[in-house]
N, C-alpha and C positions, 0 to 999 in steps of 0.2 A: 361511614355510620358513628354520629357522637352518641357516648354514653348515656345510658339511660339516666345520671344523675343531671346531669348535663344537658340534656334536653328537658328534664321535667322541671328545671330551674328557669330556663329560658320560657317555657309555657305558664310559669307561675310568675314572670316577669310581666308578660305578654297580658296574664290575665288581672293585672293590677293597674296596667296601662289603658285598659279596655272599661276602665271604671266595673271592674271584680265581674264581667260576664265573659264568658268563653261563646264563641261559636261551633253549632255542632260537631264540624269537623275538629275541634280543637281540644270540645270536651272528648272526642273519641278518642282521640290520638292520649289525651292526658289519662283517661280511663285505663287503657293500653299497657302506657308506661310506666303507671301507679302498680298493675297487677303485676307487671313485669320483676318491678324492684320489690314486691311483696316477695314472690317467688324466691330473689336473690337472697335476700334477707333469711328467709326459712331455710334456702340451705346454707346459709352460716350457721344456724343455730345447730342444724339435723349434723353439718359434720365437724361439729365442736369449736367454730372459730370465733366465739363469742365468750366473752368472760361474763360469766352468772354471778359468781362468788361475789363475798363481799371483799371490798379495800380495807386495809390495814397498812397504813403508810410507816416506813421504814421495817417492816417486817421482812424477813427473807424468806420467797418460796421457797420450798424444796420440789423438784419437778418428781414425778414417780417415774417409772420407767417400765 
C-alpha cells in the first residue's frame, strides 16, 4: 500500500481534475488518510522529532547529553 502522503497527493490531484468535487467514497478515503497523517505528525511532536526552536543561521548548536 502506498504511503499516506502519496495517497493524499493522488486524491488531491483527482479532486482538482474533477472540478474540485470528491465522490462520497473519495471523501471518506481522504478523511481517513488525513486523520492518519495528523496522528503521524502528532507522534513526531510527541517523540521530539520536530524542531520547534528559532533558527539562527551560522550559529553552532551545542547538543546536550
